[in-house]
C-alpha positions as CSV (number, residue, x, y, z in Angstrom):
1,M,-52.3,-58.6,-120.7
2,S,-49.7,-60.5,-122.0
3,D,-49.9,-63.5,-124.5
4,T,-49.7,-66.0,-122.0
5,R,-52.3,-65.2,-119.6
6,L,-54.8,-64.3,-122.5
7,K,-54.7,-68.0,-123.3
8,M,-54.4,-69.4,-119.9
9,M,-57.6,-67.4,-119.0
10,E,-59.3,-69.3,-121.8
11,A,-57.8,-72.3,-121.9
12,I,-59.3,-71.7,-117.9
13,A,-62.7,-70.8,-119.2
14,R,-63.0,-73.0,-121.3
15,R,-61.7,-75.9,-119.4
16,R,-59.4,-76.6,-122.6
17,I,-55.7,-78.8,-122.9
18,V,-53.3,-75.6,-124.3
19,T,-49.0,-76.5,-125.1
20,T,-46.4,-74.7,-123.8
21,R,-42.7,-74.2,-124.0
22,Y,-41.9,-74.5,-119.7
23,N,-37.9,-74.5,-118.9
24,G,-37.2,-74.8,-122.3
25,N,-39.2,-78.8,-123.3
26,I,-42.7,-78.1,-124.9
27,M,-45.9,-79.6,-122.3
28,T,-49.3,-80.9,-122.7
29,L,-50.9,-79.2,-119.6
30,A,-55.0,-78.9,-118.2
31,P,-54.7,-75.4,-116.5
32,H,-57.2,-75.6,-113.9
33,Q,-56.9,-71.8,-111.8
34,L,-55.0,-69.0,-112.9
35,F,-53.6,-66.9,-108.8
36,E,-51.5,-63.3,-107.7
37,R,-48.5,-64.4,-105.6
38,H,-46.4,-61.5,-104.6
39,G,-47.0,-59.6,-107.8
40,D,-46.7,-62.6,-110.2
41,L,-49.2,-64.1,-112.3
42,F,-48.9,-68.0,-111.6
43,V,-51.2,-71.6,-113.8
44,S,-52.0,-74.3,-111.4
45,A,-51.5,-77.3,-114.1
46,L,-51.7,-80.7,-114.9
47,N,-49.0,-81.9,-116.0
48,L,-50.6,-84.4,-118.9
49,N,-47.0,-85.6,-119.9
50,K,-45.9,-86.3,-117.0
51,N,-45.4,-90.5,-115.6
52,W,-47.8,-90.5,-112.3
53,R,-46.6,-94.2,-110.1
54,S,-49.2,-96.0,-110.4
55,D,-49.9,-95.5,-106.4
56,E,-49.2,-92.2,-106.2
57,E,-52.4,-89.4,-107.1
58,P,-52.2,-86.9,-109.7
59,R,-51.5,-83.2,-108.5
60,L,-51.4,-80.2,-110.0
61,G,-48.1,-77.9,-110.3
62,Q,-47.3,-74.1,-109.8
63,F,-46.4,-72.7,-112.5
64,K,-45.2,-69.1,-113.2
65,L,-46.9,-67.6,-116.1
66,D,-43.8,-65.4,-117.1
67,G,-41.8,-68.8,-117.2
68,L,-44.2,-70.5,-120.1
69,G,-43.8,-69.3,-123.9
70,E,-45.4,-70.3,-127.5
71,T,-48.7,-71.4,-125.7
72,E,-51.7,-72.1,-127.6
73,V,-55.4,-73.3,-126.5
74,Q,-56.2,-76.6,-128.3
75,E,-59.9,-77.8,-128.8
76,E,-59.5,-80.3,-127.0
77,E,-60.9,-80.3,-123.4
78,F,-59.9,-81.8,-120.0
79,D,-62.4,-82.7,-116.7
80,P,-60.4,-81.2,-113.4
81,L,-59.4,-83.6,-111.3
82,P,-62.3,-84.6,-109.5
83,A,-60.2,-83.8,-105.4
84,F,-60.0,-79.9,-107.1
85,Q,-61.7,-77.0,-104.8
86,P,-61.1,-74.0,-107.0
87,A,-59.1,-71.9,-103.9
88,A,-55.6,-70.3,-103.7
89,P,-52.6,-72.4,-102.4
90,S,-52.2,-70.3,-99.8
91,D,-52.7,-67.4,-97.9
92,K,-50.8,-65.3,-99.9
93,D,-52.3,-66.0,-103.2
94,T,-55.3,-64.3,-105.0
95,L,-57.3,-66.3,-107.1
96,L,-58.2,-64.7,-110.1
97,L,-59.8,-67.7,-112.2
98,A,-60.8,-71.4,-112.1
99,V,-62.6,-73.9,-113.5
């Protein structure tokens, strides 16, 4: 099991924020679920660095675990999005873990 996978699983189980590098940028994420798509692992997470328009509802982004690096679980907790329902994003995906 990869270090990133273990850290994401811990963050989801404990509802902890993570910092990670994705496409060369440092991001702060609130990971809500881990799922498999076509043999690859993905995390659905709220990007806490994203600036949302006032009329825009924050939503989860999907990040391929292979693209994440330098992932660290923080002690800061998060509350899942109020509308969050644990489910695989599509019928072809397999949900592995959710808050």
